[in-house]
Structures are given as C-alpha cells and as structure tokens.
N, C-alpha and C positions, 0 to 999 in steps of 0.2 A: 633198912628198906629205902630204896631210891625215891626221892620226892621231886616233883616239878611244880612250877608256879602255874596259876591259871593262864597267865599271858603266854607262857611257853606252850601249854597245851593247846590253846586256841590258835596260836601261830602255827603249830605243827598240823593241826586239823585243816587250817586255811591253806597251807602250802600243799597238803595232800590233795585237797579238793581241786586246787588250781592246776595241779599236775595231772589230774585224772581226766583223760580225753573223753571218757564216757559221760562226764558231768559238765563238759564245756561245749558251747555252741550247739545247744539242743533245743528242740521245739517242745513246748509244754502248753497244753490246753487247759482252760479253766474259766471260772467266773470271777470278775473283779468285785472285790469287797473293800469297804473302808477307803475308797479312792480320795486322794488329796493331791492337789497341785500346789507346791510350795511357791512362795513369791520369787524364789531364785530360778524357777522354771523346772526344777526337778519334780518327778511324779513319784508318789508313794502310794502303795495299795497292797492288798492281800489277794493272792490267786488261790481259789479253793475249788474243790469238787464236793461230792456227796459225803466224803469221809475224812478229808484232810485239807490243810491250808498251809501256804508258805508266803513269807513276806517278800515283796518285790520293790525294787527301785529302778527308775528309768531316768537317767541324767538328762539335763536340758539339751545337750548336743544331740542325743539320740531322739528325744521327744520332738525335736524340731522337724523331723522327717515324717511325723504321723500325718495320715490323710484324714483323720477323724479325731474328735475330742472324746477320749474315754470317759466312762461314767460307771458308777456302781451298778452292778447287774449285767454289764456287757459280758458276753461270752467271747473270749479272745484266744488267739494262738500267739504265744510269745517265742521269740528267738533269743536265748539268754545263756549266760554263764552262771554256774553255781559257785557260791563262795560263802565265807563266814565274815560277819562284821565283828572284828575282835573286841571292840569297846563293850558290846552287849552280849557277845557270844551267840548272836542270832544267825541262823542259817537263812540265806535269802538268795533270790534270783536277781542278777543284774541284767536288765532288759536291754537288748540291742535293737530289736525291731518288734512291732506288735501290729496285728491285724485282727479284725473281727472274725470270729469263727463262723463257718458256714459260707464264706465267700472266698475261701482259699484258692479254688481253681480259677474263679473270676479274677481275683487279684493277681494271680500268677500270669494269666493271659494279659491283663492290663500292664503289668511290669514288662513283660516280653515285648509287647507292641510299643510301649513307650520307649524302650531301648532302641528298637528298630527304627522308629520315626526320628529319634534323636540322632542316630548314626547317619540317617539319610539327609540330615540338615533341615528337617521340617520345622524344628523349633528355633532355628537361627534368627537372631534379631536383625541380621542384615536383610532378610527377606520381608520383614514386617513392614506394613504400610503405615505411614504417619497420617494422622487426621488432618485433612486439607484445610479445614475451616475451624475457627474458634466459635463462630456463631452459625450453627447448623440450620439449613432450610428444610431438608427432607430426610427422614430417617425411616427405614424399614425395620419392623420388629417381628421376629419369628418366636412365637411363644404358644403355650397351650391355650386352646380356646376356652374362654370364660374361666380362666385360672386366676388364682390369687396373684400370680406373677404378672399377668396381663393387667389386672386392676392396679397393682402397685406401680407398674411402668407408666400407665396412663396418668395416674395421680401425680407421679413425680414429674412427668413432662408438664402437666398443667400448672404445677407449683413452681417449677424452676424455669422452664423455657416454653411458655404457651404459644409463642409465635412460630414454633417449628411445626411443620406438617408431618404427622406421624401416621404411617400406614401399618396396620397390624395384619400379619399373615399367620393365621392359626395353623399349627403343625402338631403332629403326634410327638410327645416328649417322653414316652415310656412304651416299652414293648418291642417285639421283633421287627415291626414295620416302621418304627419311629425314625431310625437312621435314614432309611430310603426316602421317607416323606420329607425330612429336613433337607436332604441333599437336593431333591427336585426343586424345592422352594428356594433354596439358596441360589441355584443356577438361574432360576427365573428372575429373582430380584437383582442379581448381579448385573443384569443387562439394562436396568431401569435408571441408572445414573443417580442413585441415592448418595447422599453425603456419607452415610454410615449405615451399618446393619447391626442390630442387636439380636443375639441368640440367647434366649433366657429360659430358665425353668426354676421353680421353687425347690425347696429342700426335699430330701428323700434318702432312702437307704442307698448303699453302694450298688445294690442290684437294680434299684429303681433308676439310677443315673447311668447305668452301664451302656445305654444306647449312645451316649455321648463319647464313648470310647471306641467307636467304630472306625476302622482304618479308612474305609471309603469316605466317611464323613470328614475325617481329619485331612485327607488329601484334597477333598473338594474345598475346604476352607483355605488350605494352603494356596490353591490356584485362583482364589477370588481376586478380582480387580478392585473391589470395593472394601474400604476399611470395615473391619468387623470386631466387635467387642462381645465377649461372652460373660454371662452372669448366670451360672448354673449352680444350683444348690446353695449351701451356706458357706461361710468363710473357710471352714476346714475341709470342704469338698473340692477335690481337684480331679478333673477329667481331661482326656487327651485334647479335646477341643480348646481347653484353656491354654495349653502349651503352644498350639499351632496358630491360635487367633492372634490378631494384631495387639489386642489388649484384653486382659482378664480382670473381671470385677468379682468381688466376693459374693454379691447377691444381684438379683435383677434390678433392685432399686439403685444399688451402687453403680451398675452399668450405665444407667441414665445420668447419674451424678458425675461420672468420670468424663462424659463427652459433652455435657451441657453446662453453660454458666448459670449462675443464679440470677434471674431477671432483676431481683431487687438489688443485688450487688451491681449489676450492669446499670440500673437506673441511678444508683448512688455514684457510680463511676462517671456516668454522663453528666450528672449534676456537678460533680467535681470538675469535669472538663469544661462545662459551661461557666462555672465560677472562675476557673483559671483563665478561660478565654476572655470573659468579661473583664477580669482583672488585668490581663495582658493588654486588652484593647484600651482600657481606661488609662493604664500606665503609659501606653504608647501615645494616647491622645494628650496626656499631661506633658510628656516629653516633647511632643510636637508643638504644644501650646507654648511651652517654655522657649523652644527654639524659635517659634514664630515671634514671640515678644522680643527675644534677643535680636533676631534679624530685623524686626520692625524698628527697634531702637537704633540699630546700626544703620538702617535705611534712612531714618530721620537725620541722624548725624551725617550720613553721606549726602543727603539732600542739602543740608545746611552747608556742608563743605563744598558741594557742587555749586550752590548759589554763590558762595564766596569766590570760588574759582571762576565762575561765569562772569562775575563782575570784574575780576582781575583781567580776564580775557578781553572783555569789552573795553576796558581801559587801555590795554595793550593794543587792541585792534584800532582804537581811535588814534592812539599815539602813532602807530605804524602807518595808518592812513594819512595822517598829517605829514609824516616824514615822506611817504611816497608821493603825495601831492606836491610837496615842496620840491622833491627831487625832479618830479615830472616837469614842474614849471621851470626849475633851474635848467634842466636839460633841454626843454623846448626853447628857452631863451638862448641857450648856448648854441643849439642847432640852428636857430634863426640867424644868430650872429655869424656862425660859421658859413651858413648858406649865403648870406649877404657878402661875406668876404670872398667866398668861392666864386660867386657870380661876378664880383668886380674883377677878380683875377682872371676868370674865364673870358669876360668881355675884353679885358686888356690883351689877353693872350690871343683871342680871336681877331681883334683889330690888328695886332702885330702880324698875325699869320696871314690875314687878308692883304696887308701891305706887302708882305714878303711874297705872297702868291702873285700879286700884280707885278711886282718887280721881276720875279723869275719868269713870269709868263711873257713879259715884254722882252726879256733876254732870249727866251725860247723862240718867240716869234721872230726876233731879229736874226737868230742863227738857224732857223728852220730851213729845210730843203725847199719848201714851197716859196719862201721869200727869195731864196737863191735863184730859183727858176724865174721868179718875177723880175729879178735884176738881170736876166739874160743868160744865166748859166743853165747847163743841161746836166742830167744825171745818167750815169751808165749802170745798167743792172744786168746781171747774167744769172739765170736760174733763181730769180727773185732776190739776189744778193747784191747790195751796192758795191760797185767796183771803184776802189779809190786809186789803184795803180794799175798800169797797163799789164804789168807782169802777172796780175791776179786773174787775167782772162785765161780761161782754160779751154775755150772753144772760139771759133771764128765768129759765131753768131752771138749777138748780144742785143740789149734793148736800150734805146736812148729816150729819156723822158724829158719832154718840154713842159712848159707851163700850161700848154693847151692840149697836150696829148703825147703819145709815144710812137716811135718808129722802130722797126727791126732793121738792124744793120749788120753787114758782113765786112770783116776786115780783109783788105786787099794789100798785097805786097808788091 
C-alpha cells in the first residue's frame, strides 16, 4: 500500500487549490468574528454565516488600502484567494480587498468616480493651494448646525488660536440635498477673502458620508480660489472631497490643528525671541561699551600724543619764526646796502650822462643847420629833402631856406 507524509498531502492539496480558478479571486460574504490586528499590521479573523466559518488573513500591504477599521460583528464582502496553511493544515482565505456589506453599489460608484477624477487630474498636488499665512486672521467653517463637530471646532480654535475670527456657515452634511447646499455655501464664502475654509463633519457610516463623494462638490472644491481643508468623519474615513481638497485632516478637530499654531507655543516662541533679542542687545551694548572704553583709551593716548606734538610744533614754529625774522633783517639790511650802492652808481651814471649830454648837445648845436644859417649859409630843399649836391636836383624848382625864412627858386641856364 502506497503511503505519503502529511506534508506531502497538504502540499498537494495546497497546490490543487492554488491552481483551481474557481477558488481564486472570488467574492465571499459573511460576518467577522474573533477579529485581531497583529502588531505587524496583519489582520486575522474568522468569516462566518449561520452554518459555517472559515479562517481569514489579510496581510499588512492589503490592509493598508482599507477605508474602514474592521471589527467583530461587521458584515463584509471580501475579495480573496483560497489556500491551505501547510503548518497547521488550516483551510483559509487570503484577503486582497474588503468592504462592508450593504454598501457594495455605493462603494463601486465611489471607486469609479474616484478613478475618473484622478484621471482628470483633480487630485494633482500641482493644483493644490498652499496656506498663505502661518497665523490666520479669518477662517470660514462649513459644518452641521449645532453638531458635535461645530462644538469641537469652536473649542479647538478657542484653545489653540483664539485671536482668529471664525465664521460658521451651517450646512447640511447628510442626505440628498447636502451636496447642493455645501456647493452653494462654498461658492459664497470663496468670494469673501478668507484665509482658509474648513469643511467638516463628524463620524458616520459610509452611507452617511456619501454626500461628500458627490462629483459636483468635488469639482467645486477643485475650482476654489481659497485654501480648503477637509475634516470629514474619522481617521479611517476617506471621501472624494479629501482627495480634491488642498489638505485632508483625519477629524474636524485635526483640521483646526493642522492650520493653526498653538497660541501657548507662540507665546513661548515670542518669549524666546524677546529673551534672545534682549540678550543680543545686551551683548551688543557690552561689545559697544568695550569698544567705547578701548577707543576712549586710544583717544586719551592720542590727546597726550597730540599735546606732545603740539609742543614740538610750537617749538619748531618759534625756531622757524626766529630764523625767518633773522633772514628778513639780514635781507633788509642787504637790500638797503644794495639800494645805497645802486643809488650811488645811478647818481654817478646820471651825472656822467648829464655831462655827456651837455657835451653832445653843444656839438649838436655847433653843427646844426640852424647855426649854419645863422653864420650866413643857406639850405636847399626839394620835395622836403635836403639837397647836398647839385646833381641831386631832379626838378628845376626847389626851396632855399634862410635863417629868417624860405624862398622858391627856379634854376636858369
């Protein structure tokens, strides 16, 4: 008789199940029992109905895509592969996806619209607006009237950033008319120059939150000119407005915390700045005082040096004055001596010149034409020119000058 080991049997069964397409990638509905999330992130639970149960495991990588936190008693639909865990011989489902039962059609619509908006680029980070201010002045809040979310938001603002002006705009947050009401209010507040808009709602079922998956609402948020943060549901809840908004918060309270500073931290920061500023000013004053003392010492040393130099200058000035006065007296005496010598020489020269002048004047008078006329001689002129020789006459007419006058004469042959 042929024998096989337990390991071989289980391996054969596992391979048979893994190759059977009818047992792979199938949808199974049931109720969660014995739910446990391992510290590794894997999920372990039993899926049961009225008459049967099967063990299930959902690895961390698949569990990361869940839009809700499973719990015992939840009715779910799982998308899974059937296999055997060889170590224990257990037949179990390996879950790839899981959704709450009863919302299958809604979830399918949600996924289809999500894919459409993503393909249109409505979730692109390039289109998202950055918060323009660190310390907000005015914020508009769209939230259910008298809701717990409104109270939480008001309390959080008062605790964290009470100096901000917060205007509440009550809107419908559930039902068929909710999306239309939110759209109208968003268009209104977008024109009022708020620093930011908060769209918030407290927790609820997938169906309760479905108005936030409206395509018109998503497109309206995409077209807003004002920064918007959403805080819809709880941390595990994701709606389409979260993907198209500029920022998504896990809860309404978290939405406020993401866009506001803690005023106590700001006060501490201001105190630190004041301390640092005072310290910087004191350090600067100390440095300036040290420089002042240093420059003052240098100035005193300079004044002493300047006084010494001033005395030296006065000594040199006195010496130079004495030398200049001596030179002036010397040159004055020299100039007077030279002047006396020059005057003597000039007087001698002048006397000699006078005597020479008299002698020359006597000779000039002796040989002058006037004296010749006085001695009985006459002078012959022609055309105003003295004629010394007869041959110099160029015309018959000429003038004869006597000592007492002139006559016109004509030569006769």
